[in-house]
DRENGUTOR-853589 format. One record per residue (C-alpha): residue in one letter; x, y, z; residue number from 1. Coordinates in Angstrom, 1 decimal. Layout:
residues N
  residu      px      py      pz  num
       A       X       Y       Z  NUM
...
***
This chain:
residues 486
  residu      px      py      pz  num
       X    -0.1    -0.2    -0.1    1
       X     3.1     2.3     0.9    2
       X     4.3     1.6    -3.0    3
       X     0.7     2.8    -4.2    4
       X     1.0     6.1    -1.9    5
       X     4.3     6.9    -3.4    6
       X     2.8     6.6    -6.6    7
       X     0.0     9.1    -6.0    8
       X     2.8    11.5    -4.8    9
       X     4.8    11.3    -7.7   10
       X     1.9    11.7   -10.2   11
       X     0.5    14.7    -8.0   12
       X     4.0    16.5    -8.1   13
       X     4.2    15.9   -11.9   14
       X     0.5    17.1   -13.1   15
       X     0.2    20.1   -10.5   16
       X     0.0    23.3   -12.5   17
       X     3.3    24.4   -10.4   18
       X     5.3    21.8   -12.1   19
       X     7.6    24.0   -14.1   20
       X     7.9    26.0   -10.8   21
       X     8.8    22.8    -8.9   22
       X    11.7    21.7   -10.9   23
       X    13.4    25.0   -10.9   24
       X    13.0    25.2    -7.0   25
       X    13.8    21.6    -6.6   26
       X    17.4    22.1    -8.6   27
       X    17.7    25.5    -6.0   28
       X    16.6    23.4    -2.8   29
       X    19.3    20.8    -3.7   30
       X    21.8    23.1    -3.9   31
       X    21.1    25.1    -0.5   32
       X    20.7    21.9     1.0   33
       X    24.0    20.5    -0.1   34
       X    25.3    24.0     1.0   35
       X    23.8    23.3     4.5   36
       X    25.1    19.6     4.3   37
       X    28.6    21.0     3.9   38
       X    28.5    23.8     6.4   39
       X    27.3    21.1     9.1   40
       X    29.9    18.5     8.0   41
       X    32.7    21.0     8.2   42
       X    31.2    22.1    11.6   43
       X    31.1    18.7    12.9   44
       X    34.9    18.0    12.0   45
       X    36.0    21.3    13.3   46
       X    34.2    22.0    16.4   47
       X    36.4    19.6    18.5   48
       X    40.0    21.1    17.4   49
       X    38.5    24.9    17.6   50
       X    37.1    24.1    21.1   51
       X    40.3    22.7    21.9   52
       X    42.2    25.8    21.1   53
       X    40.1    28.1    23.0   54
       X    41.0    26.0    26.1   55
       X    37.4    24.6    26.6   56
       X    36.7    20.7    26.9   57
       X    34.8    20.1    23.3   58
       X    32.1    17.3    24.6   59
       X    31.2    19.2    27.7   60
       X    30.9    22.5    26.0   61
       X    28.6    20.8    23.1   62
       X    26.3    19.2    26.0   63
       X    26.2    22.4    27.8   64
       X    24.4    24.2    24.7   65
       X    22.5    21.4    23.5   66
       X    19.4    22.7    25.2   67
       X    19.3    25.7    22.7   68
       X    20.0    23.5    19.7   69
       X    17.3    21.5    20.0   70
       X    15.1    24.5    21.1   71
       X    16.2    26.3    17.8   72
       X    15.4    23.0    15.8   73
       X    12.0    23.2    17.0   74
       X    11.5    26.5    16.2   75
       X    12.8    25.8    12.7   76
       X    10.5    23.0    12.3   77
       X     7.4    24.9    13.5   78
       X     7.6    27.4    10.6   79
       X     9.5    25.8     7.8   80
       X     8.7    22.1     8.0   81
       X     6.1    20.7     6.2   82
       X     3.3    18.7     7.6   83
       X     2.3    15.3     6.8   84
       X    -0.6    16.6     4.4   85
       X    -2.0    14.2     1.8   86
       X    -5.2    13.9    -0.3   87
       X    -6.7    12.2     2.1   88
       X   -10.6    12.9     1.4   89
       X   -10.6    10.5    -1.6   90
       X    -8.7     7.8    -0.1   91
       X   -11.4     7.5     2.8   92
       X   -13.9     6.3     0.7   93
       X   -11.4     3.4    -0.6   94
       X   -10.7     0.1     1.2   95
       X    -7.6     1.4     3.0   96
       X    -6.7     0.9     6.6   97
       X    -6.9     4.5     8.3   98
       X    -3.6     2.9    10.1   99
       X    -1.8     2.7     6.8  100
       X    -2.6     6.2     5.7  101
       X    -1.3     8.0     9.2  102
       X     1.7     5.5     9.2  103
       X     2.5     6.5     5.8  104
       X     2.1    10.4     6.8  105
       X     4.1    10.2     9.7  106
       X     6.8     8.1     7.7  107
       X     7.3    11.0     5.4  108
       X     8.1    13.3     8.1  109
       X    10.6    10.8     9.6  110
       X    12.8    11.1     6.5  111
       X    12.6    14.7     6.4  112
       X    15.7    16.6     5.5  113
       X    15.2    18.4     8.9  114
       X    15.9    15.1    10.7  115
       X    18.9    14.1     8.3  116
       X    20.8    17.1     8.3  117
       X    21.7    17.0    12.1  118
       X    23.4    13.8    10.7  119
       X    26.0    15.6     9.1  120
       X    26.9    17.3    12.1  121
       X    26.8    14.8    14.9  122
       X    28.0    12.0    12.9  123
       X    31.5    13.8    12.5  124
       X    31.4    15.0    15.8  125
       X    31.1    11.3    17.1  126
       X    33.8    10.1    14.9  127
       X    36.2    13.6    16.2  128
       X    35.5    11.8    20.0  129
       X    36.6     8.2    19.4  130
       X    39.7     9.8    17.4  131
       X    40.0    11.2    20.5  132
       X    40.1     8.6    22.7  133
       X    36.6     8.7    23.8  134
       X    35.0     5.2    24.3  135
       X    33.0     4.1    21.4  136
       X    30.4     2.1    23.0  137
       X    29.4     5.1    24.8  138
       X    29.8     7.7    21.9  139
       X    27.2     5.1    20.1  140
       X    25.0     5.3    23.0  141
       X    25.3     9.3    23.4  142
       X    24.7     9.5    19.5  143
       X    21.7     7.3    19.7  144
       X    20.0     9.6    22.9  145
       X    21.0    12.9    20.8  146
       X    18.9    11.4    17.8  147
       X    15.8    10.5    20.2  148
       X    15.4    13.5    20.9  149
       X    15.7    15.1    17.4  150
       X    12.9    12.6    16.2  151
       X    10.8    13.3    19.6  152
       X    11.3    17.0    18.3  153
       X    10.0    15.8    14.9  154
       X     6.7    14.4    16.2  155
       X     6.3    17.0    18.9  156
       X     6.2    19.5    15.8  157
       X     3.6    17.5    14.2  158
       X     1.2    17.7    17.1  159
       X     2.1    21.5    17.8  160
       X     2.1    22.9    14.4  161
       X    -1.5    24.2    15.0  162
       X    -1.2    25.3    18.4  163
       X     0.7    28.7    18.8  164
       X    -0.7    29.1    22.6  165
       X     1.4    26.0    23.5  166
       X     4.2    26.6    21.2  167
       X     5.2    30.2    22.0  168
       X     4.9    30.4    25.7  169
       X     7.6    27.2    25.8  170
       X    10.0    29.2    23.4  171
       X     9.3    32.5    25.4  172
       X    10.5    30.2    28.4  173
       X    13.6    29.1    26.6  174
       X    14.6    32.6    25.2  175
       X    13.9    34.2    28.9  176
       X    16.4    31.2    30.2  177
       X    19.0    32.3    27.6  178
       X    18.8    36.1    28.6  179
       X    19.0    35.3    32.1  180
       X    22.0    32.9    31.7  181
       X    23.5    35.7    29.9  182
       X    22.8    38.1    32.5  183
       X    24.1    35.5    35.0  184
       X    21.1    35.8    36.9  185
       X    20.1    31.8    36.2  186
       X    22.0    29.2    34.3  187
       X    19.6    26.2    32.9  188
       X    22.5    24.5    31.6  189
       X    23.7    23.6    34.9  190
       X    20.6    21.2    35.0  191
       X    20.5    20.2    31.2  192
       X    24.2    19.6    30.7  193
       X    24.3    16.6    33.0  194
       X    21.1    15.0    31.6  195
       X    22.9    15.1    28.0  196
       X    26.5    13.9    29.4  197
       X    24.4    11.0    31.1  198
       X    24.2     9.5    27.5  199
       X    27.4     8.9    27.4  200
       X    28.4     8.2    31.0  201
       X    25.4     6.1    32.1  202
       X    24.3     3.4    29.5  203
       X    20.5     2.9    30.3  204
       X    19.9     6.8    30.5  205
       X    20.5     7.0    26.5  206
       X    17.4     4.9    26.1  207
       X    15.2     7.4    27.5  208
       X    15.1     9.7    24.7  209
       X    14.5     6.7    22.2  210
       X    11.3     5.5    24.2  211
       X    10.1     9.5    24.5  212
       X    10.4     9.4    20.8  213
       X     8.1     6.4    20.3  214
       X     5.9     7.6    23.0  215
       X     5.6    11.0    20.8  216
       X     5.1     8.8    17.6  217
       X     2.1     7.4    19.4  218
       X     0.6    10.4    20.3  219
       X     1.2    11.8    17.1  220
       X    -0.5     8.8    15.6  221
       X    -3.8     8.6    17.6  222
       X    -4.4    12.0    17.3  223
       X    -4.1    12.1    13.3  224
       X    -6.3     8.7    13.4  225
       X    -8.9    10.3    15.5  226
       X    -9.2    13.2    13.5  227
       X    -9.2    11.5    10.0  228
       X   -12.9    11.8     9.4  229
       X   -15.1    14.0     7.2  230
       X   -17.4    15.5     9.4  231
       X   -14.7    16.4    11.8  232
       X   -10.8    16.5    11.5  233
       X   -10.8    17.2     7.9  234
       X   -14.1    19.5     7.8  235
       X   -13.5    23.2     7.2  236
       X   -13.8    25.1    10.1  237
       X   -16.1    28.3    10.6  238
       X   -16.5    30.7    13.2  239
       X   -19.3    33.5    13.8  240
       X   -18.5    36.5    11.8  241
       X   -18.2    40.1    13.4  242
       X   -19.9    42.9    11.7  243
       X   -17.2    45.9    10.6  244
       X   -18.2    48.3     8.4  245
       X   -15.3    50.8     8.1  246
       X   -17.3    53.1     7.0  247
       X   -14.9    55.8     7.0  248
       X   -13.0    54.2     4.1  249
       X   -16.0    54.7     1.7  250
       X   -14.9    58.4     0.6  251
       X   -12.5    56.6    -1.2  252
       X   -14.6    54.8    -3.5  253
       X   -13.9    51.6    -5.1  254
       X   -10.3    51.7    -3.4  255
       X   -11.8    51.9    -0.2  256
       X   -13.9    49.0    -0.6  257
       X   -10.7    46.7    -1.4  258
       X    -8.8    48.2     1.2  259
       X   -11.8    47.2     3.6  260
       X   -11.9    43.7     2.2  261
       X    -8.1    43.3     3.0  262
       X    -8.4    45.0     6.8  263
       X   -11.3    42.6     7.3  264
       X    -9.3    39.6     5.8  265
       X    -6.3    40.7     8.2  266
       X    -8.3    40.8    11.2  267
       X   -10.4    37.6    11.0  268
       X    -8.1    34.8     9.6  269
       X    -5.2    33.2    11.2  270
       X    -2.6    33.3     8.8  271
       X    -2.9    36.9     7.9  272
       X    -2.6    37.6    11.4  273
       X     0.2    35.6    11.5  274
       X     2.2    36.9     8.5  275
       X     1.4    40.5    10.1  276
       X     2.8    39.1    13.5  277
       X     6.0    38.0    11.5  278
       X     6.3    41.3     9.3  279
       X     6.9    42.9    13.0  280
       X     9.5    40.7    13.9  281
       X    11.6    42.3    11.1  282
       X    11.8    45.4    13.1  283
       X    14.3    44.0    14.9  284
       X    16.4    42.6    11.8  285
       X    19.0    45.8    12.0  286
       X    20.3    44.5    15.6  287
       X    22.1    42.0    13.5  288
       X    23.7    44.6    11.3  289
       X    23.7    47.9    12.8  290
       X    26.9    48.9    14.6  291
       X    28.4    45.7    13.9  292
       X    32.0    46.1    13.2  293
       X    32.3    42.9    11.3  294
       X    29.5    43.7     8.7  295
       X    30.5    45.3     5.5  296
       X    29.0    49.3     5.6  297
       X    27.0    48.3     2.6  298
       X    25.1    46.1     4.5  299
       X    23.6    48.7     6.2  300
       X    21.1    49.9     3.7  301
       X    20.2    46.0     3.2  302
       X    19.1    45.9     7.0  303
       X    17.3    49.1     6.3  304
       X    15.2    47.6     3.7  305
       X    14.3    44.6     5.7  306
       X    13.3    46.8     8.7  307
       X    11.0    49.3     6.9  308
       X    10.0    46.1     4.4  309
       X     8.6    43.8     6.8  310
       X     4.9    43.6     5.8  311
       X     5.9    44.5     2.1  312
       X     8.1    41.1     1.9  313
       X     5.8    38.9     3.7  314
       X     2.3    40.1     2.7  315
       X     2.8    41.4    -0.7  316
       X     4.9    38.5    -2.3  317
       X     1.1    36.5    -1.9  318
       X    -0.8    39.2    -3.8  319
       X    -3.2    38.1    -5.2  320
       X    -3.2    34.5    -3.3  321
       X    -4.4    36.3    -0.3  322
       X    -7.9    36.4    -2.3  323
       X    -7.7    33.0    -4.0  324
       X   -10.6    31.5    -2.4  325
       X   -12.7    34.0    -4.2  326
       X   -10.7    35.1    -7.2  327
       X   -12.9    33.8    -9.9  328
       X   -15.8    35.2    -8.7  329
       X   -13.9    38.8    -8.4  330
       X   -12.4    38.2   -12.1  331
       X   -16.4    38.0   -13.2  332
       X   -17.1    41.3   -11.7  333
       X   -16.6    44.6   -13.4  334
       X   -13.5    45.4   -11.7  335
       X   -10.5    47.3   -13.1  336
       X    -7.1    45.6   -12.1  337
       X    -6.0    49.0   -11.8  338
       X    -8.0    49.6    -8.7  339
       X    -7.4    46.4    -7.0  340
       X    -3.5    46.7    -7.4  341
       X    -4.0    50.4    -6.2  342
       X    -5.5    49.2    -2.7  343
       X    -3.0    46.5    -2.3  344
       X     0.0    49.1    -3.0  345
       X    -1.8    51.5    -0.4  346
       X    -2.1    49.0     2.1  347
       X     2.0    47.9     1.5  348
       X     3.0    51.8     1.3  349
       X     0.9    52.3     4.6  350
       X     2.7    49.4     6.5  351
       X     6.0    50.4     5.6  352
       X     5.4    53.8     6.8  353
       X     4.0    52.7    10.4  354
       X     7.1    50.1    10.3  355
       X     9.5    53.1     9.8  356
       X     8.0    55.5    12.7  357
       X     8.0    52.0    15.0  358
       X    11.8    51.8    14.2  359
       X    12.5    55.0    15.7  360
       X    14.2    53.1    18.5  361
       X    17.1    53.1    16.2  362
       X    18.0    56.8    16.8  363
       X    19.8    55.4    20.2  364
       X    21.9    54.2    17.6  365
       X    22.6    57.4    15.9  366
       X    21.1    59.4    13.4  367
       X    22.8    57.9    10.8  368
       X    21.7    54.5    11.8  369
       X    17.8    55.9    11.6  370
       X    18.8    57.4     8.4  371
       X    19.9    53.8     6.7  372
       X    16.3    52.9     7.7  373
       X    14.2    56.1     6.0  374
       X    16.2    55.8     2.9  375
       X    15.2    51.9     2.8  376
       X    11.8    52.9     3.4  377
       X    11.9    55.5     0.4  378
       X    13.1    52.7    -1.7  379
       X    10.5    50.3    -0.5  380
       X     7.7    52.8    -1.5  381
       X     9.3    53.9    -5.0  382
       X    10.6    50.7    -6.2  383
       X    10.1    47.2    -3.8  384
       X     6.0    48.0    -3.4  385
       X     5.9    47.8    -7.5  386
       X     8.3    45.0    -7.6  387
       X     6.4    42.4    -5.2  388
       X     2.8    43.3    -7.3  389
       X     4.6    42.6   -10.2  390
       X     6.2    39.4    -8.6  391
       X     2.7    38.4    -7.4  392
       X     1.5    38.0   -11.2  393
       X     3.5    34.7   -11.3  394
       X     2.7    33.4    -8.1  395
       X     0.0    30.5    -8.2  396
       X    -0.4    29.8    -4.6  397
       X    -3.8    29.5    -3.0  398
       X    -3.8    30.4     0.4  399
       X    -5.6    28.4     3.4  400
       X    -6.5    31.5     5.5  401
       X    -7.8    29.2     8.1  402
       X    -4.4    28.1     9.0  403
       X    -1.1    29.7    10.1  404
       X     1.1    27.3     8.6  405
       X     3.9    28.6     6.0  406
       X     3.5    31.8     7.2  407
       X     6.9    32.7     5.8  408
       X     5.7    31.6     2.6  409
       X     5.1    28.3     0.2  410
       X     7.4    26.7    -1.9  411
       X     5.0    27.6    -5.1  412
       X     5.8    31.2    -4.5  413
       X     9.4    30.9    -5.6  414
       X    10.0    30.4    -9.4  415
       X    12.6    31.8   -11.7  416
       X    10.8    35.1   -12.6  417
       X    10.3    35.8    -8.4  418
       X    13.9    34.9    -8.0  419
       X    15.4    37.2   -10.8  420
       X    13.1    40.1    -9.3  421
       X    15.3    39.8    -5.9  422
       X    17.8    41.6    -7.7  423
       X    16.3    44.5    -8.0  424
       X    14.6    44.3    -4.7  425
       X    17.8    43.7    -2.8  426
       X    20.9    43.7    -4.8  427
       X    20.4    47.4    -6.4  428
       X    20.0    49.3    -3.7  429
       X    23.2    47.6    -2.1  430
       X    25.0    48.4    -5.4  431
       X    23.6    52.1    -5.5  432
       X    24.8    52.8    -2.2  433
       X    28.3    51.1    -2.9  434
       X    28.8    53.2    -5.7  435
       X    28.0    56.5    -4.1  436
       X    30.2    55.7    -1.2  437
       X    33.2    54.5    -3.3  438
       X    33.3    57.3    -5.5  439
       X    32.0    60.1    -3.1  440
       X    30.9    59.4     0.3  441
       X    28.3    58.0     2.5  442
       X    25.8    60.5     2.0  443
       X    25.8    60.4    -1.8  444
       X    25.5    56.8    -1.6  445
       X    22.1    57.2     0.6  446
       X    21.2    59.8    -2.2  447
       X    21.6    57.6    -4.6  448
       X    19.2    54.8    -3.0  449
       X    16.5    57.7    -2.2  450
       X    16.3    58.8    -5.7  451
       X    15.5    55.4    -7.3  452
       X    13.1    55.1    -4.8  453
       X    11.8    58.9    -5.8  454
       X    12.1    58.1    -9.3  455
       X     9.8    54.9    -8.7  456
       X     7.0    56.8    -7.3  457
       X     7.4    59.5    -9.8  458
       X     6.5    57.0   -12.5  459
       X     4.2    54.9   -10.8  460
       X     1.1    55.6   -13.1  461
       X     3.5    54.0   -16.1  462
       X     4.6    51.3   -13.8  463
       X     1.0    50.4   -12.7  464
       X    -0.1    50.1   -16.4  465
       X     2.6    47.7   -17.3  466
       X     2.0    45.8   -14.2  467
       X    -1.9    45.3   -15.2  468
       X    -1.0    44.2   -18.5  469
       X     1.2    41.3   -16.9  470
       X    -1.6    40.8   -14.6  471
       X    -4.3    40.3   -17.6  472
       X    -1.6    38.1   -19.3  473
       X    -1.7    35.5   -16.5  474
       X    -5.1    35.9   -15.4  475
       X    -6.6    32.6   -16.6  476
       X    -3.2    30.5   -15.6  477
       X    -3.6    32.1   -12.4  478
       X    -7.2    31.0   -11.8  479
       X    -6.6    27.4   -13.4  480
       X    -3.9    27.1   -10.6  481
       X    -6.5    28.5    -8.0  482
       X    -8.8    25.6    -9.0  483
       X    -6.4    23.0    -7.6  484
       X    -6.0    21.5    -4.3  485
       X    -3.0    20.8    -2.7  486
***
């Protein structure tokens, strides 16, 4: 039966509307996976001598920070790992055991890249331990214990995927512990490090994580089996709607109508609310680059674009996918594409302006730092706001507004055309700033980027006409893609 499921998955991949997109994406993802494998492999072999040169015990040091490693792994899984979703509805009418369906779905997560990637660090590190006279049987037990926790993380994530109320408090608690350790208030590693070292020192303790992983698999299996029915588990969830008129937007005519729809959509749906939350986190992106002497100066403008453009990149990249549920109906009405796109543009521009105001706390780093944010905002409004709308014409990704998964984006949102559009989004302002700074000074570099944004705003009418033509060309392909169900 598993063989038949694999055949169905294979056919689904080749017959989807985004097949060409997926081929390009798969090549890109393979290259990215190879890069991370090489990084983990190098770190696995290199961390032992590096820590020794620093005067630290490599094995003790790694065990000390494993608690943060595993929590970070769970966070990455929560936002990026694909859940065991299949086209289950047709299968329930066939003589297939529910246990078989659920076991196959969970098996797909077990061979996930998020599990295999850890091998490229822990296997080389275990080899280095053996080469440095650590006991081979004890290292094997430690290794098995570590992978027991990794697979426990895998099945915990399956259960927590749509339970934000549980996930965020746990992560917040661990982040708080990290801050407390940094300021020497409380050190959680005093209690966790001996536990991880116990996998090596105490043979039976290494069995505990494997038992925990099996237990979480059982819980995940029972959860999905109990919800594998059409009248409850797979039924479309509905809630009581709240009436909100936003009458003050009526003065803007058709534009106001579209804005009202977008605001209601953001307030009422889990996916859009999560996206807004993610865009808020972009405000703190500048802490990575600003006033960091190890970063090139040109990276300051890169940070400024992300700080002010969080909503632009997270929400804007899925125009018109936010309206995929009723896109066919909308396209059958007497609606001008230009008015529809203008409403999205104004929403992005207003959000960019608000983000720029909220980012005023960067004034504590100095006027120059906040000027990078302001210039980035001007470029986002004048250039990137148009580019995200243009990229949306080539995104054929229907969005399920009832779920918060994939808040950072879906794989179908990436294709060759959208990837090419990232060049003027991110690399062009860095190039302009670098040229101005190299040939003149820092102020001229900022001026170059700001002028590009102003010119983009000045020619907004002509740019909108061009984007409108592209949307009309892609109209029926987009409708056809939205009809398909993932």
